[in-house]
N, C-alpha and C positions, 0 to 999 in steps of 0.2 A: 295677144300673147299673154302668158301667165303673169308677167310683171305688170300688165295693165289693169289687172283686177284690183278694185278698191280694197284696201285692207287698213282702215283707220284704226288707230289706237293699238295696233298689234305690235308686240315686241319684235325686234329684229330677229330674223330666222336664226342667226348664229348665236345670239345671246339666249334665245329661248331654248334652243337645243342644248346648250351648255347648262342652262338652269334646270331643265327637266331631265337631262340624261336620256333623252328619247332616242338619240342616234347611237347605235352600237353595231354589233355583228362580230365577225371574226376579228381577232386582235390585229393591230398594225403589223405588217410583214417586216422582217428584219433584213430582207434582201430584195433585189429587183426581180427575182424569179417568182414563178407562180407558187401559190400555196396549195392550190388544188387544180387538177386537170381531169376532165372527163373526156375520154377519147374512144373512138371506135363505134359510134352510134349515129343516130339521126338527131341533129341539134336544130330545132326550129327557132329561127332567129327573129322573126317578124321584120326582117329587112327586105325591102322589095328587090334589091339588086343581088342579094345573097340569101335567099329564103331558108336554105338548108346547108349545113356544113356537117362535118363528122366529129368535131371536137370543140371544146371551150376550155379556156384557162381562166382561173380566178386568182387574183392577188389581193389578200385582205378581204375587204367587203365589196370589191369592184371587179368587173370583168376586165381581164388583162388582154385576152386575144381570143379570136375564133378562127377556125380554119381546118386544115387537115393534120394528120399525124406529124408531118414534118414541121409544121408551124408550132406544134406543141413541144416538140423536141427542143426547139430554140429557146423556150421559156421555162423548161423543166430543170430544176436543180436537185441537189441531194436531199433537200428537206420537203420537196413537193410530194403531196399525196396524189397518186395517179390511180384513177378508177377506170377499168376497162368496161365500157358499156356493153360490149357484146351484141351490138345491133339495137340496143334499146333506144327509146326516144327521150330526149330532154327538151323541155320547153321553158320559156320564161315562166317564172313562178306564177301560179294561178291566183287570181284575185276574184273573190265573189263581189260583184258590183252592187248587190242589194241583199242584205241579210240582217239577221238579228243575233249576233254572237252572244250577247248577254241573254237574250231570250232562249237560245239553245241551252245555256247553262241552267236557266230556270226550268225549262222543259225536262231536262235530265233528272231533276229532283221531284217531278210531279208525275201523276198518273198518265201513262202513255196510252192514248186512245186511237192512235193512227191505225187505219186499216181494219178496225173492228167491224164485224158484219152486221151489227144490229144495235138498237138502243139497249136491249137487254144485255148484250155483251159489254157495252160501255158501263152500264150500271154494275155489272158483276166485277169489272175492273176497279171501280170505285169502292165497292164493298171489300174487295181483297186488300186495297190500300188502307182501309179503315181498321182492319184487323190489328189488334194490339195497340191502337192509338187511344189516347184518353177521350172519354166522352166530351163532345163539344169541340174537339180539335178540328180545324178546317181540313177538308179534302179538296185539293186543287188538281186540275189536270188539263190536258190539251190534246186535240187531234181528231175529235169526232167530225163526221161528215154525214149529213142526213141524206145526201143524194143516193148512195148505194142502199140506203135503208128504205127506199120507196119514195123519198122526197119530202115527207112530212117531218117537221121539227120535233125533237124529243120534248118531253114535258117534265115538270117538277113532280108529277104524281109518281112516276117510276122511281125517282130518287127518294122521295118521301117513304114509299112503301118498303124500300130496302134499307134505308139508312136513318129512318126516323127523323128526329129533330136536329140532326147534325148539319152544320153549314157545309154546303158542297158547291163549288164553282168550277165548271168545266168549259174551257174555251174551245170554240170551233177550230178546225184545222187552220183556217186563214186568219184567226185572231179577230175576226169582225163580228163575232157573236159569242155570247156566253150563256150556258145552260146552268141554272142555279136551282137549289132546293127552296122549299117554302121558308126554311129558317133564314136564308139569305134575304129573301123578299121582305120578311118581317124586319130584319135588321135595317134594311134600306128604306123601310116604310113605303114600299111599293104596293099599291092596292089597285082596285078597279078604278078608283077616282084619279089615279096618277096619270097626268097627261104624257104623251110622247114628247121627249125633249127634242129640241131642234137638231136635225141631223141624226136622229135615232128613232128606234121603233121598239115598243114593248109588244111582243107577240101575245095575243089574247085569244081566249076561246069564244064560243058563240055568245056567251053571256057577258063578255067584256072582261072577264077575270084574267089576270096575267098567267100565262102557262109556264113561265120559268125561263123563257128564252128572250134575251135582250140583244138588240142589234145596234152596232156602231155606237153612236153617242149615248144610247141608252145604257151601255155597259158602264159608263161613268157613274151611274146611280149606285153601283155596288163596288166600284173601285175604292180602295182605301179602307174597306171594312175588315179585311183579313189582318192578322197581327203584323206589325211593321218588322222590317229586317234591318240589319246593320251592315256596315261596310265590310266586315269580315265575311259575311255571307255573300255579298256582291263579289268580293275578290275570289272566293272559292268557286263561284259559278263561272266567272270569267276564265279562271285557270282551267277548269274542266272542259269548257267549250273550246278554248284555244287548243288544248291537247287533241281533241277530236278533229279540229280543223286542219292542223298541220299533218295529221295522219292520213288525210285524203288529198294532200298536195297543195293546200292553200298556204300561200305566203303572205296574203293580205286579205282584208275584208273592208267593204264599205258598210259601216255599222249604222243602221237607219233608226232614228227616232229614240234616242236615249235621253234620260233625264239628267239633271245637273249632278245628282249624287253618283250616278253610274259613271258619268264623264270624269268626275274627280277620282274615282277609284281606278279607272283606266290610266289617268295621268300619273297617279302614284305608282302603279305597277310598271309603267314605262320608265319612270324615273329610277326605279330600283332594278331595272333590267329583267323584269319578270314576265314580259310579254314576248312570246316566241314568234309572233307574226305582226304585221303592220296593220294598224287599225285607223282607218280614216272615218271619222264620226260626224254624224249629223244630229243636232238636237231635235227633240220632240217639240215642234213649234206650236205656240198658241197664237193664232192670228190676231187676237185682241191685244196681245202684248208685243207685237212685232216691232213697234217703235223703240222698245227697251233694248233691242239688239244693238242699237247705236252706242249704248253705254258699256258694252263689253267687247272684248277682243276675241277674234278667232285665234286658234293655235295652229299656225301654219306648218307646212311640211317641206323641209328642204330636200326631200328625196330619199333621205336615209333615216328618217324618223320612224319610231314605232307607234306613236300616237299623234294624231292631228285632229283638231276639231274645226272644220271649215264651213259647215253648212247647217241648214235648218230644214226640217221636213214638215210639210203641211199636208193636209188631206182635203182633196176636193170632194170625193164621194166615198162610197163603201165598196163592197166586194161583189163579184158576180155570183158566187156560190150562195150567198145569203140574199141575193136580189137587192143589194144596196148600191150597186154601181149605177151611176146616173146616166140614163139613156134619153135620147131625143124622142123616142117613141116607146110605147108600152112594151114590157117584157112579153115575148111571144107566148110564154107559159104562165103568165100572170096578168091578164088584162086589167088595166087601170093602174098598174104599178110602173113607175118610171125610175124607181130607185130613190136614193137619198143624197141630199147635199150635206155632207159633213161640215163643209164651209160654203156659205153662199158665195156665188161668183163675185159680187161686189166686194165682200170682205176679203176674199182671196186676192183680188187685184190689189187692194190696199196693203195687205200683208207682204205680198211679193215685192211691191214697190219699196216698202220700208226696209225689208231685209236686204234687198239688193243694194239700196243706197248705203246701207251700213256695212257693206263688204262681205256679207254672208252669201254663200252659194245656196240657191233654193232648189230643193227637191220636193216635188208635189206628187203625192199618191193620186192617180187618176186612172180609172179602169174603164168606165163606160164612155161611149162616144160623146155624150154631153159633158161628162167630167173632163175628158181630154180637151174638148173644144174650149171650155171655160178656162182651163189651165193655159192653153196656148194664147187665149185672149189676154190673160193677165201677164204672160211672158212678153207678148208683143209690146204691151204698154211699158214694161220695165226696160226692155231693150231700147225703145225709143227715148226713154228718159235718161239713159246712161250711154250716150253716143261714145264710141271708141273703147268702151269697156267690154272685155270678154267675160261675160257672166257665166257662161256654160250652165245654163238652167237645165234642169232635169225633170222629165216626166217619169215617175215611177210606175211601172207596169204597162201603161199604154196598151191595154189589151184589146180594146175595141175602138176603131178609128174610122172616120169617113175618109173617102179618097181625097177630098179636099184638105183634110187635116193631116193626112200623110204627107202631102206635098208641102203644106204650110210648116210642119215640123222641120222638114229639111231646109226650107227657105229661111227660117228663123235661126237655124243652127242649134236647135234645142236637142238635147241628148234624150234618146229613148232608152230608158233603163228597163230591160225586159228579162223575163225568167223563162227559159225554154221549157222547163218541166211543168210550168203552169198549163201550157198547151196540152201536154199529154195527160196531165191529171184531169183537166177540165173537159177533154174531148167527149167523154160519154154523155154529157148533158149540156154542153155549151150551145150547140145548135138549137136545142129545144128552148133555151133561154132567149136566143137572139133571132132565130129564123134564118132562112136560106140566103137572104140578101145581106144582112149585117154580118153574117159569119165570115164572109169573104174579106172583111176588113178586120178580123180578129186574129191576134197572134201573128200578125202579117209581117214577119221578119224580112222576107225577100222583097216585098213591096216597099217597105221602108228603106231598105238598102238600095234598091233600084232607083228610088226617088232622090237618093243622095243623103239620106238620113244616117245618123251616127248611133249605133247600137252598143250598149254596154250590157253584158250578160251577168246574171246572178241566179240565185236559187230561192231567195226569200226564206231560207231556213230559219226556224224550224218548221215553217209551213210545208216545205219540201225537204227532201233528204239533203244532208250537208255536202255530199260528194259531188264536186263539180263535173266530173266525167259523166255523171248522169245527165247533166245539162247539155254537155257537148253531144252526147248520144241523141238526146231529144231534138237538138237543133239540126243535126245532120240526117235524121231518119224520120222524124215526126211520127214515131211509133212508141208503144209502151214497151216494157221490158220483155214481153212475150212476142214482140214483133208485129203487134196488131195496131191498127188495121194493116193488112198486107199492102205494101207499097207506100204507106204513110198517109196521115190525115192531112188533107189539102197539101200534098207533097210539093206543089209549086212554091211553097213558102219556105222550103228547106234552105239551110246554109251549107256551104262547103266546110270541110274539116278545118281548113286554114282560117276561114271566116269565124267559125265557132271558137277556135282556140284564141284568135285575136280578140274576140269579144270578152274573153276571160283574162286577157293579159294586157295587150296594148291599150285597149279601150278604157279599162278602169284607170290606168295611169293617166290618160288624158282627161278623163272625167274628174280626177282628183288633182289636176294641175301639176303633175309630176312626170310628164312624158319626157322631159329632158334628162331624167334620172332612172326611170323605171319603164318597163313595158317592152323593151327591145334588148336584144342580146348583141351589144356592140362594146368595144373597148371604152372603158370609163363609166359604163352604166352600172347600176347597183346589181350585185350578184344574188338575185333572187331567182331560184331555179327549182323546177320539179322534174324528177327522174322517175320514169315508169318502168314496169317489169317487162315491157315488150315494145315493139314498134306500133305506134298508134295508126289505126285505120278506121275509115268511116263506116263501121258496121257494128254488129252486136258484140264484137270482141271488146269494145270500149267498156261494157258493163262488167267484164271479167278482169279488166286491167287493174293491177295493184300499183300503188305508189311505193317505190323503193326508197327514195330519198326526197326530203324537202329541205331546201337550202335557203336560208334567209340571211342576207348580208354576208355571204361567203361562209356562213356557219351551218353545219348540218344540224338541224333542230329535230329531225325525225329520220330514223333509219329502220326500215321494216325488219323485224326479227331481232332488233337490238334489245338488250335487257335495260 
């Protein structure tokens, strides 16, 4: 149970919520009648005995009643706002179970390289961004993907030719590689003699010279070189990202891998009532410093809070797109390469043990089958060391798994935190990376569910688009936005519409230890709701669906078309 999770040194939930001002929403009602009624549509409740009703009533920040029009009439008063749904769908508020909200804010202020067709197009975007900027000012961006460019990584030569001696740093779409100019390599003192760091790789040419692409832990060699930012910039980025998130129906996010400075800004914004959605955060973990987590407290979530800091995120391996995901056997398209260990398995086991004992939920990035296997080994040890504790350990991505580990994940009760749009983004090249045998255990949502595994859905934005309905579409069709491939990519792994919606609603609530308050539409539950412009169906219409209302804590925080 939630109460069984170790939370040493944590303030009481009530005192902490009062101190931070994190809990808010619609003002307390002045009568026993509903403050808001949504009626005349399809209301998806996530309740097994009553999965769909036609109306929902809200009183203050909580659900008052669900049912039919007659039930709503009994709780409607003269001050109740009544909205006729006209057949539209309402769901529990959507929560992205793995994303980077602050990272979205950063990406909004940098050069957008998503979807560009070539290295030359990416360079042109950087050149356009440099126009009018002072000489020597950094140009930063994100979103390039070498796979549609023919597969070869870009090089510093193209940046240098167009931008001269200007420092340029452009992150790959997945955030697991950075493409930099020669000016950045000089600032970082990266030369032919620089060794690859543990868990990272410096891409080199035939003579051993760095080409300008740094993978995984090698990116740390250039981190911190750009001018520092202050809390005002962090707050601006969070506000901008949150505004985008609520406009696509998100009422909450699981914010993965933030630093202490960003966590402090989130906490301050929540205290001042300036977060329009709920943020459940996980620190960016340093396995070497895991023991220090015992000296600090989590910030728990009483179910109605707007900011909670409950976990820590570690990295087992890298990403599939940059061939850094750790595999048991060689990459099918890169013989001799089995990926990278960002954290060696023994060190990961020690870090998971220390964080779990200190009361922090652990989320570990693991993409390759070896990476997932090592993570499950570490989790099995932590579970054995904490009998009776419900740790709710998470594997982030879990993209490639052996059949044995799919079964083991379910047996251990480990959460599979997966991103449906990763499958449809990766499908043009994933089988080339993995081969015909391993691909059947990749993005294997149905296999995991059939084994009894628990899936939380997210997008990993800004790696993928922020709109959660794109993830729902990918989960139920296994096709891209053009409907390709016809019939779906490995369609036996599809989810049903209700399963996909549940993975974005009920599942994140349980993963965040707040299923007693959020994730279901029942009287007394928190009134986080998403209202769409039509009835949801498991087809291409999902991609055309707009969000009409986003309601958080009974308060309409986004209304389509409103000024």
